[in-house]
C-alpha positions as CSV (number, residue, x, y, z in Angstrom):
1,M,60.7,-108.7,-38.9
2,R,60.7,-106.3,-41.8
3,D,64.2,-105.1,-41.0
4,W,65.6,-108.6,-40.8
5,V,64.0,-109.6,-44.1
6,R,65.3,-106.5,-45.9
7,A,68.8,-107.2,-44.7
8,L,68.6,-110.8,-45.8
9,E,67.2,-109.8,-49.2
10,E,70.0,-107.2,-49.7
11,T,72.8,-109.6,-48.9
12,A,71.5,-112.7,-50.6
13,P,72.7,-111.8,-54.2
14,I,76.4,-111.2,-53.1
15,S,77.6,-114.7,-53.6
16,A,75.9,-115.0,-57.0
17,H,78.0,-112.2,-58.4
18,P,81.6,-113.0,-57.3
19,Q,83.3,-110.4,-59.4
20,R,80.9,-107.5,-58.4
21,L,82.9,-105.5,-55.8
22,L,81.8,-102.5,-53.7
23,A,83.6,-100.2,-56.2
24,H,81.4,-101.6,-59.0
25,V,78.3,-100.9,-57.0
26,I,79.4,-97.2,-56.7
27,Q,80.0,-97.2,-60.5
28,E,76.4,-98.4,-61.0
29,Q,75.1,-95.7,-58.7
30,A,77.2,-93.1,-60.7
31,Q,75.5,-94.3,-63.9
32,K,72.0,-93.9,-62.3
33,Q,72.4,-90.6,-60.6
34,G,75.8,-89.2,-61.5
35,D,75.3,-85.7,-60.1
36,A,73.6,-86.6,-56.9
37,P,75.7,-86.0,-53.7
38,A,77.6,-89.0,-52.4
39,L,80.3,-87.8,-49.9
40,L,80.3,-84.3,-48.4
41,S,82.7,-82.4,-46.2
42,R,83.9,-78.9,-45.4
43,G,86.8,-79.2,-47.8
44,E,85.4,-81.2,-50.7
45,D,82.2,-82.7,-52.0
46,F,82.0,-85.7,-54.3
47,T,79.0,-86.6,-56.4
48,F,78.6,-90.2,-57.3
49,R,80.2,-89.5,-60.7
50,L,83.2,-87.7,-59.1
51,L,83.6,-90.5,-56.5
52,A,83.6,-93.2,-59.2
53,E,86.0,-91.2,-61.5
54,R,88.4,-90.5,-58.7
55,A,88.4,-94.2,-57.7
56,N,89.1,-95.1,-61.3
57,Q,92.2,-92.8,-61.3
58,Y,93.6,-94.4,-58.2
59,A,93.0,-97.8,-59.8
60,R,94.9,-96.8,-62.9
61,W,97.7,-95.3,-60.8
62,A,98.1,-98.7,-59.0
63,L,98.4,-100.5,-62.3
64,G,100.8,-97.8,-63.5
65,Q,103.0,-98.6,-60.4
66,N,102.9,-102.3,-61.4
67,L,101.3,-103.2,-58.1
68,A,100.5,-106.9,-58.2
69,K,97.3,-108.3,-56.8
70,G,97.6,-108.7,-53.1
71,E,100.4,-106.2,-52.6
72,I,99.8,-103.6,-49.9
73,V,99.5,-99.8,-49.8
74,C,99.2,-97.9,-46.5
75,L,96.7,-95.0,-46.3
76,M,97.0,-92.4,-43.6
77,M,94.6,-89.6,-44.3
78,P,92.0,-87.6,-42.2
79,N,88.3,-88.1,-42.8
80,R,87.4,-86.7,-46.2
81,P,85.7,-88.0,-49.4
82,E,89.2,-88.6,-51.0
83,Y,89.9,-91.2,-48.4
84,A,87.1,-93.5,-49.6
85,A,87.9,-92.8,-53.2
86,A,91.5,-93.9,-52.7
87,W,90.8,-97.3,-51.1
88,L,87.8,-98.0,-53.4
89,G,90.0,-97.5,-56.4
90,L,93.0,-99.3,-55.2
91,T,91.1,-102.4,-53.9
92,S,89.2,-102.6,-57.2
93,V,92.3,-103.8,-59.0
94,G,93.4,-106.2,-56.2
95,V,95.6,-103.9,-54.1
96,V,95.2,-104.4,-50.4
97,V,94.9,-101.1,-48.5
98,A,96.0,-100.9,-44.8
99,L,94.0,-98.1,-43.1
100,I,96.4,-96.5,-40.7
101,N,95.2,-94.9,-37.4
102,T,95.9,-91.2,-37.8
103,Q,96.7,-90.8,-34.1
104,L,99.6,-93.2,-34.1
105,R,103.2,-92.1,-33.9
106,G,106.7,-93.3,-33.2
107,S,107.2,-97.0,-32.7
108,S,103.5,-97.8,-32.7
109,L,103.2,-96.3,-36.2
110,A,106.3,-98.1,-37.4
111,H,105.0,-101.4,-36.0
112,C,101.7,-101.0,-37.9
113,V,103.5,-100.3,-41.1
114,N,106.1,-103.0,-40.6
115,I,103.7,-105.9,-40.0
116,V,102.1,-105.4,-43.4
117,A,105.2,-104.7,-45.5
118,P,103.6,-102.2,-47.9
119,K,105.0,-101.3,-51.3
120,H,103.7,-97.8,-51.0
121,A,102.3,-95.4,-48.4
122,I,99.9,-92.5,-49.1
123,V,100.2,-90.0,-46.3
124,A,98.3,-86.7,-45.9
125,T,100.4,-83.6,-45.4
126,D,99.0,-83.3,-41.8
127,F,100.7,-86.5,-40.8
128,C,103.9,-86.3,-42.8
129,E,106.0,-85.2,-39.8
130,S,104.8,-88.1,-37.6
131,F,105.2,-90.6,-40.4
132,A,108.6,-89.3,-41.4
133,S,109.8,-89.7,-37.8
134,S,109.0,-93.4,-38.1
135,V,110.7,-93.9,-41.4
136,A,114.0,-94.8,-39.7
137,K,112.2,-97.6,-37.9
138,L,110.7,-99.1,-41.0
139,R,112.0,-102.3,-42.4
140,G,112.0,-102.9,-46.1
141,Q,111.4,-100.6,-49.0
142,T,108.3,-98.5,-48.8
143,K,107.8,-95.6,-51.2
144,I,106.1,-92.7,-49.5
145,W,103.7,-90.4,-51.3
146,V,102.3,-87.2,-49.8
147,H,98.7,-86.0,-50.4
148,G,98.3,-82.2,-50.4
149,E,100.4,-79.1,-50.1
150,G,102.9,-78.3,-47.5
151,S,105.7,-81.0,-47.8
152,D,108.5,-81.2,-50.3
153,A,110.0,-84.4,-48.9
154,F,107.9,-86.7,-51.0
155,K,106.1,-86.8,-54.4
156,R,102.5,-85.6,-54.4
157,I,100.1,-88.4,-55.1
158,D,97.1,-86.1,-55.7
159,R,98.9,-84.4,-58.6
160,V,100.1,-87.7,-60.1
161,V,96.7,-89.4,-59.8
162,E,95.0,-86.5,-61.7
163,Q,97.0,-87.4,-64.8
164,F,95.3,-90.7,-65.2
165,S,92.1,-91.4,-67.1
166,A,88.8,-91.3,-65.0
167,L,87.1,-93.8,-67.3
168,P,86.0,-97.2,-65.9
169,L,88.5,-100.1,-66.2
170,S,87.7,-103.1,-68.3
171,P,87.2,-106.4,-66.5
172,E,90.3,-107.8,-68.3
173,Q,92.6,-105.3,-66.6
174,R,92.5,-107.1,-63.2
175,H,90.6,-110.3,-62.1
176,V,89.4,-109.7,-58.5
177,T,86.7,-111.5,-56.7
178,I,84.7,-111.0,-53.5
179,N,86.9,-113.6,-51.8
180,D,90.1,-111.6,-52.2
181,R,91.4,-109.5,-49.4
182,A,90.5,-105.8,-49.8
183,L,91.5,-104.0,-46.6
184,L,93.6,-104.3,-43.5
185,I,91.9,-102.7,-40.5
186,Y,93.9,-102.5,-37.3
187,T,92.6,-103.7,-34.0
188,S,94.3,-104.1,-30.6
189,G,92.7,-107.5,-30.0
190,T,93.1,-108.8,-26.5
191,T,96.9,-108.8,-26.2
192,G,100.0,-107.2,-27.6
193,L,100.5,-104.4,-30.2
194,P,97.9,-103.6,-32.9
195,K,97.1,-106.4,-35.4
196,A,96.0,-105.9,-39.0
197,A,92.7,-107.7,-39.5
198,N,92.0,-109.1,-43.0
199,V,88.8,-107.8,-44.6
200,S,87.7,-109.3,-47.8
201,H,85.6,-107.7,-50.6
202,R,82.8,-110.1,-49.5
203,R,82.7,-108.6,-46.0
204,L,82.7,-105.0,-47.4
205,L,79.6,-105.8,-49.4
206,Q,78.1,-107.8,-46.5
207,W,78.5,-104.9,-44.1
208,S,77.3,-102.3,-46.5
209,F,74.2,-104.1,-47.8
210,W,73.3,-105.6,-44.4
211,F,73.1,-102.2,-42.7
212,A,71.4,-100.7,-45.8
213,G,68.7,-103.3,-45.2
214,L,68.4,-102.8,-41.5
215,L,68.3,-99.0,-41.8
216,D,66.2,-99.1,-44.9
217,T,68.4,-96.5,-46.6
218,G,67.5,-94.7,-49.8
219,P,68.5,-91.8,-52.0
220,D,66.9,-89.2,-49.7
221,D,68.9,-90.3,-46.7
222,R,72.0,-88.7,-45.4
223,M,74.3,-90.1,-42.7
224,Y,76.2,-88.0,-40.3
225,D,79.7,-89.6,-39.9
226,C,82.2,-88.1,-37.5
227,L,83.9,-91.4,-36.6
228,P,87.4,-92.3,-37.8
229,M,87.3,-93.6,-41.3
230,Y,90.2,-95.9,-40.5
231,H,87.8,-98.0,-38.5
232,S,85.3,-100.4,-40.0
233,V,82.3,-98.5,-38.6
234,G,83.2,-95.0,-39.6
235,G,84.9,-96.0,-42.8
236,V,82.8,-98.8,-44.2
237,V,79.4,-99.2,-42.4
238,A,78.5,-95.5,-42.1
239,T,79.5,-94.8,-45.7
240,G,78.7,-98.1,-47.5
241,A,75.2,-98.5,-46.1
242,L,74.2,-95.2,-47.7
243,L,76.2,-95.3,-50.9
244,V,74.9,-98.7,-52.1
245,H,71.3,-97.2,-52.1
246,G,72.2,-93.9,-53.6
247,G,72.2,-92.0,-50.3
248,S,74.8,-89.5,-49.1
249,V,77.2,-89.1,-46.2
250,L,78.2,-85.9,-44.4
251,I,81.8,-86.5,-43.2
252,R,83.4,-84.6,-40.4
253,D,87.1,-85.0,-39.4
254,K,86.2,-85.6,-35.7
255,F,83.4,-85.4,-33.2
256,S,82.5,-82.0,-31.7
257,V,79.9,-81.5,-29.0
258,Q,79.7,-77.8,-29.9
259,H,79.1,-78.3,-33.6
260,F,77.2,-81.7,-33.7
261,W,73.6,-80.5,-33.8
262,D,74.4,-77.6,-36.2
263,D,76.1,-80.0,-38.5
264,V,73.2,-82.4,-38.3
265,A,70.5,-79.8,-38.9
266,D,72.4,-77.7,-41.5
267,G,73.4,-80.9,-43.3
268,N,69.8,-82.2,-43.5
269,C,70.9,-85.5,-42.1
270,T,68.4,-88.3,-41.5
271,L,70.8,-90.8,-39.8
272,V,73.7,-90.7,-37.3
273,Q,76.5,-93.1,-36.7
274,Y,77.6,-93.2,-33.0
275,I,79.7,-94.9,-30.4
276,G,78.6,-95.0,-26.8
277,E,81.0,-92.3,-25.7
278,L,79.7,-89.9,-28.3
279,A,76.2,-90.3,-27.0
280,R,77.3,-89.7,-23.4
281,Y,79.1,-86.5,-24.4
282,L,76.0,-85.2,-26.0
283,V,73.7,-86.2,-23.1
284,N,76.1,-84.5,-20.6
285,A,76.3,-81.3,-22.7
286,P,74.2,-78.2,-22.0
287,Q,71.0,-77.9,-24.0
288,H,71.5,-76.9,-27.6
289,P,68.9,-74.9,-29.4
290,R,68.8,-77.3,-32.4
291,E,69.1,-80.6,-30.6
292,R,65.5,-81.5,-31.5
293,G,65.2,-79.4,-34.7
294,H,66.5,-82.0,-37.1
295,R,65.4,-84.7,-39.5
296,I,67.2,-87.6,-37.7
297,R,65.0,-90.8,-38.0
298,G,67.6,-93.2,-36.6
299,A,70.9,-93.7,-34.9
300,C,73.2,-96.7,-35.5
301,G,76.2,-97.7,-33.5
302,N,77.6,-99.7,-30.6
303,G,78.6,-99.2,-27.0
304,L,75.5,-97.3,-25.9
305,S,75.0,-98.1,-22.2
306,A,71.6,-98.5,-20.6
307,D,72.1,-95.4,-18.4
308,V,72.6,-93.2,-21.5
309,W,70.2,-94.9,-24.0
310,A,66.9,-93.5,-22.8
311,K,68.3,-90.0,-22.2
312,F,69.9,-90.0,-25.6
313,Q,66.8,-91.1,-27.4
314,Q,64.2,-89.0,-25.6
315,R,66.1,-85.8,-25.2
316,F,67.2,-85.6,-28.8
317,N,64.0,-87.0,-30.3
318,I,65.5,-90.0,-32.1
319,P,62.8,-92.5,-33.2
320,Q,65.0,-95.5,-33.7
321,I,68.2,-96.8,-32.1
322,L,70.0,-99.6,-33.9
323,E,72.6,-100.9,-31.5
324,F,74.9,-103.7,-32.7
325,Y,78.0,-105.7,-31.7
326,A,80.8,-106.5,-34.1
327,A,84.5,-106.6,-34.5
328,S,86.6,-105.9,-37.6
329,E,88.1,-109.4,-37.4
330,G,85.1,-111.1,-35.9
331,N,83.1,-113.9,-37.5
332,F,79.7,-112.9,-36.2
333,S,77.7,-109.8,-35.3
334,L,74.7,-109.1,-33.1
335,Y,71.9,-106.6,-33.9
336,N,69.4,-105.1,-31.5
337,V,66.7,-104.4,-34.1
338,E,63.9,-104.3,-31.5
339,G,65.5,-101.4,-29.6
340,K,65.8,-103.3,-26.3
341,V,67.5,-100.8,-24.0
342,G,71.0,-101.9,-22.9
343,A,71.2,-105.0,-25.1
344,I,73.7,-105.4,-27.9
345,G,71.4,-107.7,-29.9
346,R,69.9,-111.1,-30.3
347,I,69.8,-113.9,-32.8
348,P,66.2,-114.6,-34.0
349,P,65.3,-118.3,-34.3
350,F,65.1,-118.1,-38.1
351,L,68.8,-117.0,-38.2
352,A,70.1,-119.4,-35.6
353,H,71.7,-121.6,-38.4
354,R,73.5,-118.5,-39.7
355,Y,75.1,-117.3,-36.4
356,S,76.5,-120.0,-34.2
357,V,77.4,-118.1,-31.0
358,A,78.0,-119.5,-27.6
359,L,78.8,-118.1,-24.2
360,V,81.2,-120.2,-22.1
361,R,82.3,-120.1,-18.6
362,F,85.6,-118.2,-18.1
363,D,88.3,-118.5,-15.6
364,P,89.9,-115.1,-14.8
365,M,92.9,-116.7,-13.2
366,T,94.0,-118.4,-16.4
367,D,92.3,-116.0,-18.9
368,Q,90.9,-119.1,-20.5
369,P,87.5,-120.7,-20.8
370,T,86.7,-123.3,-18.1
371,R,86.8,-127.0,-19.2
372,D,84.8,-129.9,-17.9
373,E,86.2,-133.3,-17.0
374,R,86.1,-134.3,-20.7
375,G,88.1,-131.3,-21.7
376,F,85.2,-129.4,-23.3
377,C,84.0,-125.9,-22.6
378,I,81.0,-125.3,-20.4
379,R,78.0,-123.3,-21.8
380,C,76.7,-120.5,-19.6
381,T,73.2,-120.6,-18.3
382,T,70.7,-117.8,-18.6
383,D,72.2,-114.5,-17.2
384,E,75.5,-116.2,-16.4
385,V,78.5,-114.2,-17.6
386,G,80.9,-115.8,-19.9
387,E,83.2,-115.3,-23.0
388,A,81.5,-115.0,-26.3
389,L,82.6,-117.4,-29.0
390,G,81.7,-117.7,-32.7
391,K,81.9,-121.0,-34.5
392,I,84.3,-120.8,-37.5
393,G,82.7,-121.9,-40.7
394,D,83.2,-121.7,-44.4
395,A,83.0,-118.3,-46.1
396,M,81.4,-119.9,-49.1
397,A,78.6,-121.6,-47.1
398,P,75.3,-119.8,-46.6
399,S,75.7,-119.9,-42.9
400,G,79.0,-118.0,-43.1
401,G,81.0,-117.8,-39.9
402,A,84.4,-117.5,-41.6
403,F,87.3,-116.1,-39.6
404,E,89.5,-114.1,-42.0
405,G,92.1,-113.5,-39.3
406,Y,95.1,-111.2,-39.3
407,S,98.0,-110.4,-41.6
408,R,100.1,-112.8,-39.5
409,A,99.0,-116.4,-39.3
410,S,100.4,-116.8,-35.8
411,E,98.2,-113.9,-34.5
412,S,95.2,-115.5,-36.2
413,E,95.8,-118.8,-34.5
414,Q,95.8,-117.1,-31.1
415,K,92.2,-116.1,-31.6
416,V,91.1,-119.7,-32.4
417,L,89.8,-122.0,-29.6
418,R,89.7,-125.7,-30.6
419,N,87.9,-128.7,-29.2
420,V,85.3,-126.5,-27.6
421,F,82.2,-128.7,-27.6
422,A,83.5,-131.6,-29.8
423,Q,86.8,-132.9,-31.0
424,G,88.1,-131.0,-34.0
425,D,85.7,-128.0,-33.8
426,A,87.1,-124.4,-33.9
427,W,85.6,-121.2,-32.5
428,Y,86.7,-117.6,-32.7
429,R,87.4,-116.0,-29.3
430,T,86.0,-112.5,-29.0
431,G,87.8,-111.7,-25.7
432,D,84.5,-110.2,-24.5
433,L,82.4,-111.2,-21.6
434,M,78.6,-111.2,-22.1
435,R,75.4,-112.6,-20.7
436,I,72.2,-113.6,-22.4
437,D,68.7,-113.2,-20.8
438,A,65.7,-115.5,-21.1
439,A,64.4,-113.6,-24.1
440,G,67.7,-114.2,-26.0
441,F,69.1,-110.7,-25.8
442,F,72.9,-110.4,-25.3
443,Y,74.4,-107.8,-23.0
444,F,78.0,-106.7,-23.0
445,I,79.8,-107.0,-19.6
446,D,83.5,-106.3,-20.1
447,R,86.7,-107.1,-22.1
448,I,89.2,-109.7,-20.9
449,G,92.9,-109.9,-21.4
450,D,95.3,-107.0,-21.7
451,T,93.1,-104.5,-23.6
452,F,90.8,-101.9,-22.3
453,R,88.5,-99.6,-24.2
454,W,88.6,-95.8,-23.8
455,K,87.3,-92.9,-25.9
456,G,85.9,-95.4,-28.3
457,E,89.3,-97.0,-29.0
458,N,90.8,-100.4,-27.9
459,V,94.0,-99.7,-26.0
460,S,96.8,-102.3,-25.7
461,T,98.2,-102.3,-22.2
462,S,101.5,-103.8,-23.4
463,E,101.9,-101.0,-26.0
464,V,101.3,-98.3,-23.4
465,A,103.6,-100.1,-20.9
466,A,106.3,-100.1,-23.5
467,A,106.0,-96.3,-24.0
468,V,105.9,-95.7,-20.3
469,G,108.9,-97.9,-19.6
470,A,110.9,-96.1,-22.3
471,F,111.1,-92.9,-20.1
472,P,114.5,-92.6,-18.3
473,G,114.4,-93.7,-14.7
474,I,111.4,-96.0,-14.9
475,E,112.4,-99.5,-13.9
476,A,109.1,-101.3,-14.3
477,A,105.6,-100.4,-15.5
478,S,102.2,-102.1,-15.3
479,V,99.2,-100.7,-17.2
480,Y,95.6,-101.6,-16.8
481,G,92.1,-100.1,-17.1
482,V,90.1,-98.6,-14.3
483,H,86.5,-97.6,-14.3
484,V,85.7,-93.9,-13.9
485,P,82.2,-93.1,-12.9
486,G,80.2,-91.2,-15.5
487,T,82.3,-92.4,-18.4
488,E,82.2,-95.2,-20.9
489,G,84.8,-97.9,-21.0
490,T,87.8,-97.9,-18.7
491,A,90.5,-95.3,-18.4
492,G,94.2,-96.1,-18.5
493,M,96.2,-96.3,-15.3
494,A,99.9,-97.0,-15.0
495,T,101.8,-98.2,-11.9
496,V,105.5,-97.5,-12.2
497,V,108.6,-98.3,-10.2
498,V,111.2,-95.5,-10.6
499,D,114.9,-95.2,-10.0
500,G,115.1,-91.9,-8.1
501,K,112.7,-89.0,-8.6
502,L,110.3,-88.9,-11.5
503,N,110.0,-85.6,-13.4
504,L,106.3,-85.5,-14.0
505,S,106.4,-82.6,-16.5
506,D,109.0,-84.4,-18.7
507,F,107.2,-87.7,-18.3
508,R,103.9,-86.2,-19.5
509,A,105.6,-84.6,-22.5
510,H,107.2,-88.0,-23.3
511,L,103.8,-89.7,-23.3
512,A,102.3,-87.0,-25.5
513,R,105.1,-87.8,-28.1
514,A,104.8,-91.5,-27.8
515,L,101.1,-92.2,-27.5
516,P,97.8,-91.0,-29.0
517,P,95.6,-89.1,-26.6
518,Y,93.2,-92.0,-25.8
519,A,96.1,-94.3,-24.9
520,R,97.8,-92.0,-22.4
521,P,97.3,-93.1,-18.7
522,L,94.8,-90.9,-16.9
523,F,96.1,-92.0,-13.6
524,L,99.7,-92.7,-12.4
525,R,100.7,-94.6,-9.4
526,V,104.3,-94.7,-8.2
527,A,105.0,-98.0,-6.3
528,E,108.0,-99.6,-4.6
529,A,107.6,-102.8,-6.6
530,I,105.3,-104.7,-9.0
531,A,104.5,-108.3,-8.0
532,T,105.0,-111.1,-10.6
533,T,104.2,-114.7,-10.9
534,A,106.7,-117.5,-11.2
535,T,106.7,-117.0,-14.9
536,F,107.3,-113.3,-14.5
537,K,103.7,-112.3,-15.5
538,Q,102.7,-109.2,-13.7
539,V,100.0,-109.5,-11.1
540,K,97.5,-106.7,-11.8
541,S,94.5,-107.9,-9.8
542,D,95.4,-105.8,-6.7
543,F,96.1,-102.8,-8.8
544,R,92.8,-103.0,-10.6
545,R,90.9,-103.6,-7.3
546,E,92.5,-100.6,-5.6
547,G,92.0,-98.4,-8.7
548,F,92.9,-94.8,-8.1
549,D,91.6,-94.5,-4.6
550,P,94.4,-92.8,-2.6
551,T,93.1,-94.4,0.7
552,A,93.6,-97.9,-0.7
553,T,97.4,-97.6,-0.8
554,G,100.2,-95.6,0.6
555,D,101.6,-95.1,-2.9
556,P,101.3,-91.6,-4.3
557,I,98.7,-91.4,-7.1
558,Y,98.6,-88.7,-9.7
559,F,95.8,-87.5,-12.1
560,D,96.5,-86.2,-15.6
561,D,94.7,-82.8,-15.4
562,S,94.0,-81.8,-19.0
563,E,93.1,-78.3,-18.0
564,E,96.2,-77.7,-15.9
565,Q,98.3,-79.6,-18.4
566,H,100.2,-81.6,-15.8
567,F,99.9,-84.5,-13.4
568,V,98.5,-83.4,-10.0
569,R,98.6,-85.3,-6.8
570,L,95.3,-87.1,-6.3
571,D,94.0,-86.4,-2.7
572,Q,90.8,-87.5,-1.1
573,R,88.9,-84.3,-2.2
574,L,89.8,-84.8,-5.9
575,Y,89.1,-88.5,-5.6
576,A,85.6,-87.9,-4.2
577,Y,84.9,-85.4,-7.0
578,I,85.9,-88.0,-9.6
579,A,84.1,-90.9,-7.8
580,A,80.9,-88.9,-7.8
581,G,80.9,-88.9,-11.6
582,K,81.5,-85.1,-11.9
583,L,84.6,-85.3,-14.0
584,K,84.0,-84.3,-17.6
585,L,86.5,-86.0,-19.9
């Protein structure tokens, strides 16, 4: 109960101060404890004073570029303190910052830039080559700035920003409120290419202070954050929950099993942000001499499966696990404050008015909720699996429930289900199947639609299929997720129809150029044909059921062997090895 009360007390004042943004909270902390550490990394450390000053310089740069309120700047930069400073400063004067996935390339990268039509793009030197390769595919006029040494193609933003004053801006310089859009965070959703989810200043504050309350953060706390900062969890929750209370964050560019416990112990961290796959990697790793010699008092994250939970908590001596369920574009979240193993959260009775969530029966044949004779959706009973929906409400109302949608209105409408339980009501479709037990705890079952989750990332099957189909000689491609024992989520598998012989080495190289590592199919099946419906929709059910079992089909199946660096024919011996959960990915 104390955790819930703290979270409510922390977030209650947000609406009463509509012009107090997250950037202003950081400024306040800078005034209180200017030289205290805020964001730490191997390459640079920011105190609260330096973070606030750097943000002010980015804000003044935006005004100097005559960027109007609501105009967009893309940010493509690896995890580092400068990343947070950039978007905090830009958003403080009304600029909307699109956080670009640093693993994207080619047409996928061009798509993510095109759908938001930015005026400017800030790109770290590390990604200049991949970004430049997409420039020819960009529509409109986007001015590109490079951050760091190593590229002469574009003007250096870091040198230009340093020329601006680091003093705070006056309120008159730009009128921005918590209801204005701050960020665009990309999500695959349930169908199609990535969508840019709208995130308001209100939600940035809500996320930061809510988790600060649940985790009871303070100036002596330090979060270990090795998750991508272009995601809402790694970039907002893990950082904001500490910064708003004067705590600090140790940032790493990426997760490393080898260095994880040394980082945590040497960094004097008290909290860890995780995703389920991260925890599984650590549990499956050999014993580390420092895996219990740390100050960690709690771990916060999502996707922690029941089979890993107890091992993770007991082996590494972690007193508290705060598992939650949320989506960047979602209008509700669930929190497992009680530490119920395997559950993603519950809604206590005193918060039922705030989170209107329903599980409804789902028809896998139509990919739509089942309707009764009156045309309304049917609520699931206890332990019955169904799609989770969140009732759409008013952002200004105490109960919340607003759905801020995507950058494109048409994409937002696709996530809204109407006339659910009454004529005229509207609910947000999560695209996730869940069940709820008699005690009110929710459990995640699976995702629906054309998206699967692998390596902590949502992967769009249509995006992968487009990349697969772009290789010469492939006539048709069907992409879907298959379960691999011993891993979280579902791995990608592609069934292709080829014209002639497929050069597997060239095909693998093509995928490496076209797709980020987590999106590349782990399994490849070469078939004679791919069945379709009368409306030419691919029939994937048989493919999913047969999976990568070579005895289930006469089609050849190949496995992308990362050690051998090529596709190998999957025989019964290799299949048995993978099916036994022995594969380390």
